[in-house]
C-alpha positions as CSV (number, residue, x, y, z in Angstrom):
1,X,117.1,136.1,94.6
2,X,114.5,133.9,94.3
3,X,111.0,133.3,93.2
4,X,108.2,132.4,95.8
5,X,104.5,131.9,95.9
6,X,102.2,133.4,98.4
7,X,102.9,130.2,100.8
8,X,106.8,130.9,100.4
9,X,107.1,127.9,98.5
10,X,109.2,128.0,95.5
11,X,107.5,129.3,92.2
12,X,110.2,127.0,90.2
13,X,111.1,123.9,92.3
14,X,113.5,123.1,89.5
15,X,115.7,125.8,90.5
16,X,115.9,124.3,94.2
17,X,119.4,124.4,95.2
18,X,121.3,123.5,98.7
19,X,121.9,127.4,98.9
20,X,118.6,128.0,98.6
21,X,117.2,125.3,101.1
22,X,119.6,127.0,103.2
23,X,117.9,130.3,102.7
24,X,114.0,128.9,103.5
25,X,115.2,127.5,106.4
26,X,116.8,130.6,107.6
27,X,113.5,132.3,107.0
28,X,112.0,130.0,109.7
29,X,115.0,130.4,111.6
30,X,116.5,126.6,111.6
31,X,120.0,125.9,111.1
32,X,120.2,122.9,109.2
33,X,121.9,120.2,110.6
34,X,123.3,116.6,109.1
35,X,119.2,115.1,110.6
36,X,117.7,118.1,108.6
37,X,119.5,117.3,105.2
38,X,118.6,113.4,105.4
39,X,115.2,114.1,105.7
40,X,115.4,116.9,103.1
41,X,117.0,114.7,100.6
42,X,115.4,111.8,101.1
43,X,111.7,114.0,100.5
44,X,113.9,115.0,96.8
45,X,114.8,111.5,96.2
46,X,111.2,110.1,97.0
47,X,109.3,112.9,95.1
48,X,111.6,112.5,92.3
49,X,110.7,109.0,92.2
50,X,107.5,108.8,93.1
51,X,106.0,112.4,91.8
52,X,104.5,112.7,95.1
53,X,105.5,113.5,99.1
54,X,106.5,110.1,100.9
55,X,103.9,109.8,103.9
56,X,105.0,111.2,107.2
57,X,105.8,107.4,108.5
58,X,108.2,106.8,105.7
59,X,110.0,109.7,106.9
60,X,110.2,108.3,110.3
61,X,111.0,104.6,108.9
62,X,114.1,106.3,107.1
63,X,115.6,108.3,109.4
64,X,114.8,106.3,112.4
65,X,112.8,109.7,114.2
66,X,109.6,109.8,116.2
67,X,106.8,112.2,114.3
68,X,107.5,114.3,117.5
69,X,111.6,114.6,116.4
70,X,110.3,115.6,112.8
71,X,108.3,118.8,114.2
72,X,111.2,119.4,116.7
73,X,113.3,120.0,113.4
74,X,110.8,121.1,111.3
75,X,108.5,123.7,112.9
76,X,106.1,124.3,110.2
77,X,105.9,120.7,110.2
78,X,107.3,117.8,108.4
79,X,105.3,118.2,105.4
80,X,105.1,122.1,105.2
81,X,108.0,122.8,106.5
82,X,110.1,120.4,105.4
83,X,108.9,120.0,101.6
84,X,108.9,123.8,101.5
85,X,112.7,124.2,102.2
86,X,113.5,121.0,99.9
87,X,111.8,123.1,97.2
88,X,109.1,120.6,96.2
89,X,105.4,122.3,94.8
90,X,102.7,123.5,97.1
91,X,100.5,121.5,95.6
92,X,102.5,118.5,95.6
93,X,100.4,114.8,95.7
94,X,101.1,112.8,98.9
95,X,101.3,109.4,98.8
């Protein structure tokens, strides 16, 4: 269905779809909620605008969540887990 690198990230991030996000989330035993989508779509939008991953503080400011809440939503972490599901490259740069 989808080609992943050795870390489970999309080989070609341009092929990302919401269906792929659901598939990747299921691999982490995550059922995507409205809050997950808010984070995923913000991360994608930020990446498209700045060609980098947003700092965790920006994700928290945008969503009103605390860092611990992000780890509750994405057990792999807000960067590895959320960015992987959002279809960003594994080697994406950070702000």
